C-alpha positions as CSV (number, residue, x, y, z in Angstrom):
1,M,-65.5,2.9,-55.4
2,E,-66.0,7.2,-55.8
3,L,-68.3,8.7,-52.7
4,I,-69.2,12.0,-53.4
5,F,-69.3,14.3,-49.6
6,A,-71.4,16.9,-49.7
7,T,-69.4,19.5,-48.5
8,H,-67.2,22.3,-48.6
9,N,-65.5,21.8,-45.6
10,Q,-62.0,20.9,-46.0
11,H,-61.8,19.4,-42.7
12,K,-64.5,17.2,-43.0
13,V,-63.5,15.9,-46.0
14,E,-60.0,14.9,-44.7
15,E,-60.9,13.7,-42.0
16,L,-62.8,11.1,-43.5
17,K,-60.5,10.3,-46.2
18,K,-58.5,9.0,-42.6
19,L,-61.4,7.4,-41.8
20,F,-62.0,5.0,-45.0
21,P,-60.2,2.3,-46.7
22,P,-58.0,3.3,-49.9
23,Y,-60.6,1.3,-51.9
24,I,-62.8,4.6,-51.5
25,S,-62.4,7.7,-52.7
26,I,-63.8,10.7,-51.1
27,L,-64.6,13.3,-53.8
28,S,-65.5,17.1,-52.4
29,L,-68.2,19.1,-53.7
30,A,-65.0,21.3,-54.8
31,D,-64.1,17.8,-57.0
32,I,-67.1,18.1,-59.1
33,N,-67.2,21.4,-59.2
34,C,-70.3,22.0,-57.3
35,T,-69.6,25.9,-56.2
36,Q,-73.3,26.4,-54.9
37,E,-73.8,27.0,-51.0
38,I,-76.3,23.8,-50.4
39,E,-78.9,26.0,-47.9
40,E,-79.3,23.9,-44.3
41,T,-82.8,25.3,-43.7
42,G,-83.6,22.0,-41.5
43,K,-84.8,22.3,-37.6
44,T,-82.6,19.3,-36.7
45,L,-79.2,17.7,-37.8
46,E,-81.1,14.5,-39.7
47,E,-83.5,17.2,-41.9
48,N,-80.2,19.3,-43.0
49,A,-78.0,16.2,-43.9
50,K,-80.8,14.4,-45.9
51,L,-81.6,18.0,-47.8
52,K,-77.5,18.1,-48.8
53,A,-77.9,14.7,-50.1
54,T,-80.9,14.4,-52.4
55,F,-79.6,17.9,-53.2
56,I,-76.5,16.4,-55.1
57,K,-78.4,12.8,-55.6
58,Y,-80.8,15.0,-57.9
59,K,-79.1,17.5,-59.7
60,Y,-75.9,15.0,-60.3
61,G,-76.8,11.7,-60.2
62,L,-74.0,10.8,-58.4
63,D,-73.9,8.4,-55.2
64,C,-73.4,10.8,-52.3
65,F,-73.5,11.4,-48.1
66,S,-73.8,14.5,-46.4
67,D,-73.5,15.0,-42.7
68,D,-74.5,17.9,-40.5
69,S,-72.9,17.9,-36.5
70,G,-73.8,19.8,-33.7
71,L,-72.8,20.3,-30.1
72,E,-76.0,19.7,-27.8
73,I,-75.3,21.3,-24.3
74,E,-77.4,19.6,-21.7
75,S,-78.0,22.7,-19.3
76,L,-78.7,24.7,-22.9
77,N,-81.4,22.1,-23.4
78,G,-79.9,20.8,-26.7
79,A,-78.4,24.4,-28.0
80,P,-76.5,25.2,-30.1
81,G,-77.6,22.0,-31.4
82,V,-78.5,22.6,-35.2
83,Y,-77.0,25.8,-34.7
84,S,-73.8,25.0,-34.0
85,A,-71.9,26.6,-36.7
86,R,-73.7,30.3,-36.7
87,Y,-74.0,30.1,-33.1
88,A,-73.2,33.6,-33.0
89,G,-74.2,34.7,-36.3
90,K,-74.0,33.7,-40.1
91,S,-70.5,34.3,-40.0
92,K,-69.7,31.0,-38.5
93,N,-66.8,32.3,-36.5
94,D,-65.6,29.4,-34.3
95,D,-64.1,32.0,-31.6
96,S,-67.4,33.9,-31.3
97,N,-69.1,31.0,-31.1
98,I,-67.5,29.5,-28.5
99,K,-67.5,33.0,-26.3
100,K,-71.4,33.1,-26.9
101,I,-71.1,29.4,-25.5
102,W,-69.4,30.6,-22.2
103,E,-71.1,33.6,-21.7
104,E,-74.6,31.2,-21.4
105,L,-73.0,28.7,-19.8
106,K,-71.6,30.8,-17.0
107,E,-74.2,30.8,-14.0
108,K,-74.8,27.0,-14.9
109,S,-73.0,24.0,-13.0
110,N,-73.4,21.4,-15.3
111,T,-71.4,21.4,-18.6
112,K,-72.0,18.1,-19.9
113,A,-72.2,18.1,-23.2
114,Q,-72.3,15.9,-26.5
115,F,-71.4,16.1,-30.5
116,R,-73.9,14.3,-32.7
117,T,-73.4,13.5,-36.5
118,V,-76.1,12.9,-38.5
119,I,-74.7,11.1,-41.9
120,A,-77.3,10.7,-45.2
121,A,-76.3,8.6,-47.8
122,S,-77.9,8.4,-50.9
123,F,-77.2,5.1,-52.8
124,N,-78.5,2.4,-54.8
125,N,-81.5,4.9,-54.9
126,N,-82.1,4.7,-51.1
127,L,-81.6,7.3,-48.7
128,E,-80.0,5.9,-45.4
129,L,-79.1,7.8,-42.0
130,F,-76.2,6.8,-39.7
131,E,-75.7,8.4,-36.3
132,G,-72.8,9.1,-34.1
133,I,-72.3,10.9,-30.2
134,V,-69.6,11.2,-27.8
135,K,-70.4,12.8,-24.5
136,G,-68.5,14.8,-22.4
137,N,-67.7,18.1,-20.5
138,L,-66.9,21.6,-21.8
139,I,-64.6,23.8,-20.2
140,F,-63.6,27.3,-20.1
141,E,-60.6,27.9,-21.7
142,K,-59.1,26.8,-25.0
143,R,-57.0,24.0,-25.2
144,G,-55.0,22.8,-28.2
145,E,-54.2,23.4,-31.9
146,K,-55.6,20.5,-33.6
147,G,-59.7,20.1,-34.7
148,F,-61.6,22.8,-35.4
149,G,-65.5,24.2,-34.3
150,Y,-65.8,23.6,-30.5
151,D,-62.9,21.0,-29.9
152,P,-61.0,23.2,-28.0
153,I,-63.4,23.2,-25.0
154,F,-64.8,19.5,-25.3
155,I,-63.4,16.9,-23.1
156,P,-64.9,13.9,-24.3
157,Y,-65.3,11.2,-20.9
158,G,-62.6,9.2,-20.5
159,Y,-59.6,11.7,-21.2
160,D,-58.3,14.7,-19.8
161,K,-57.3,16.4,-22.9
162,T,-59.6,18.5,-25.4
163,F,-60.4,17.2,-29.0
164,A,-58.0,19.6,-30.1
165,E,-55.1,18.4,-28.0
166,L,-56.0,14.7,-28.8
167,G,-55.1,15.0,-32.3
168,D,-56.6,13.3,-35.2
169,V,-55.5,9.4,-34.7
170,V,-57.1,9.5,-31.4
171,K,-59.9,12.2,-32.2
172,N,-60.5,10.0,-35.3
173,T,-61.6,6.4,-33.5
174,I,-63.6,8.1,-31.0
175,S,-65.3,11.2,-32.7
176,H,-69.3,11.7,-33.3
177,R,-68.1,11.6,-37.1
178,A,-65.8,8.7,-37.0
179,I,-68.8,6.5,-35.2
180,A,-71.4,7.9,-38.0
181,A,-68.6,6.8,-40.6
182,Q,-67.9,3.8,-39.3
183,Y,-71.5,2.8,-39.4
184,F,-71.4,3.8,-43.0
185,L,-68.4,1.9,-43.8
186,N,-70.3,-0.8,-42.0
187,R,-73.1,-0.7,-44.7
188,L,-71.1,-0.2,-47.6
189,I,-68.9,-3.4,-46.4
190,N,-72.1,-5.4,-46.0
191,L,-73.5,-4.2,-49.5
192,K,-70.4,-5.1,-51.2
193,K,-70.3,-8.3,-49.9
194,A,-73.9,-8.9,-50.8
């Protein structure tokens, strides 16, 4: 089975490939020669995930899925949320985004946050959503070499290391994207059995 992952983000593609069994081949937008950047104009993670999946389904007629993920900080009323990748500007610079969050949190004692992913899957002429959440705390130093985005400053509950320190093996069992992907995979397996 081939599924198109509606993203140009190779980090996400590699992460998902490790989560899915070998009989499901995950292809990126580059694999189908789609160079167009799909604009994320939604006001929620759900809207953005749906936009990308719907775009690929209608333009290419292929079963596909997409995701949108965000860091939601309790003391910032859920910000940056849907704007996580471009929180400090359109350049989508991880270091700038982290610095902006540190600036906004410096007067606050509450550093509770959660990563949330919504996967929108378009298959069998249906569009379904799958959500994954992992809760934790933010820290005021970057730790670890693995991961991307906010991974170096996020420590999930039950651990004393950041996502960037935990590495792929651990992260891929507990992350927001892994949880959403598992719900999606379970749905695919159930469809295959039916």
